[in-house]
C-alpha angles and dihedrals in degrees: 000000000000119000117228112245114223112215108222098177122030103169142017103248109184136353116202120218116187110222135187095222118022095199092051090047092049091050091049095052095041102038104030102033099030096237121152129236106250100177140351130181133161116247100192130311099309107033143044136192104242123179125186131180140181092255143353089260097051114105098201116078137184115232111215098208127182110259091206092052092050092046087059093046103039115353093186091060095063101101128123116247124221107246123186115197125197132225136173094215112042096174093054092045091050093050093045092051090050090050088051090053094247112156106244134181127223120296108257117206107197130171089252096047149313118271147152139198122245132184133218129221091281095048094256111155126233135172127227116198131184114239117191 
């Protein structure tokens, strides 16, 4: 007899990235990586809630949260997550990021996929991997 599996989590909702300057971070994600602004709201005089995503239709967003604000609220929470993004055309993405002056690492061709590192305006590291 098979047991019914109850799905507790069905999507990744939001990933928080703590940034030094929210406006610079927003510009980086929108202008250099081509993301769209999904939501923005002020949260007091020195911080805003800013969400960006790869497209209007994408459910998962990245929250660009003030590092200084989080350090005041919960200092132990300020750590940078490892985020692996997906693309269907790694060569085009690599060239476009370089054209947009995004710092990128070397292209790595591994048996399990081709990928490269890229860095945001604060030097945070991300991975982009080709999924076919």
